[in-house]
N, C-alpha and C positions, 0 to 999 in steps of 0.2 A: 645094523640089523633093525628090522621093523617088527611091529607088534602083529604077529600072525593071527592072534585071536581077534583083534580089531579088524584086520583085513577080511577074515572069514565072516565076521558079523556084517560087514558092509556088503560082501558078496551074497550073503543070505538075503539081504534087503533087495539086492538086484534080482536075485532069483524070484523073490516074491513079486516084484514089479513085472518081471517077464511072465509069470503065471497070470497076473491080472490082465496083462495085454492079451495073452492067449485066450483067456476067457472072454474078454470083450470083443476080440477080433473073430471069434468063432461064428458070429452071425453075419460077418462081412464076407461077401462072396466075390465082389468086384469093387474097384475103387469108387465107382459111382454110388455104391451103397453108403459111402461116407457123406455124400452131399445131397442125397435125394430127399431127405426129410430131417426133422429135428432129432430123431433118434439116432440117425447116422452121424449127424454133426456132434451129438453128445459123445458117441463112441470115439470119433476122431479127436475131440477135445480131451477126453479122459486118457486115451492112448498116448497122445502127445505129452500130457502131464507126466505119465510114467516114463516116457522116453527122455524127458528132461531130467527126471530123478535118476535114471540110469546113467546118463551122461555125467551128471554131477558126481555120482558115486565113483565112476571110473576115474574121473579127474582126482578125486580124493585119494583113491588107491595109488595113483601115480605119485602124489605128494608123500604119502606114508611109506610106500614100498619102493618107490623109484619107477621110472618109466620102463625099465627092463623087465619088471615083474610080469606085466600083462603080455609083453612082447615074447615071453617064453611060450605063449599059446597063440601061434600065428594064424590059426584057422579062422580067427575073427579079426576083422579090420577095426581095431580098437580106436584108431585115429578118426575114422569115419563115424564111429559110434559116439565119440566125444564131440565131434564136429556137428553131428545132427542136433545135439542139445543146443549148440550155439545158434544154429539156423532157426530152430523152433522158437527159441527165446527171443531172438533179436529181429526175426522176420515173420512173426506169427501170422500176420494177415496175408502173407504170401505162401503159406503152407500148401504144398501140392498133395492132394489126396492120393494121387497115383503113386507118388514117391513113398508115402507112408504105407500104402498097401503093399508095395514091393518090399519094403523093409520088414514089415510084419510077416509076410508070407515066405520070403526067401532068406532072410538073414537072421531073424530072431530065434527060430528053432535051433540053429547051429550055436548061437550065443548061449541059449539056455543049456544046451548039452555041455558046452565048454565051462560055463560058470559052475555047474554041478561038479565037473571034473576038478576044477581048481579048488573048490571047497573040500572035496575028498582028499586032494593032495595036501592041503593045509592041515587037515585033521590027522593025517598019517604022520606028518613030520614031527 
């Protein structure tokens, strides 16, 4: 058995990171906005930092609760979310602004919903 309170705390940190990304991404309307000026590059950098933190947290949850824990919520591609952390960390100078834009606009809203659902499920148990 795993420590549900610890997993819930980690998920709350993930939810906070997702909120920060949403706030920072709200002024980005196209992938080109990330690279057109210093402000855009700062948004890209800060969003990537939060994506790294999320990936690390998801890997930690796998260690604590086992890889089947997140798999119980299949509407998020957890493997890709963790893999994005590796790409950003190890290939930082090759980050594709369009890929980050797609992740933020198409995938993170669903992850945010599911993270909140998982936290609620843990609080009920």
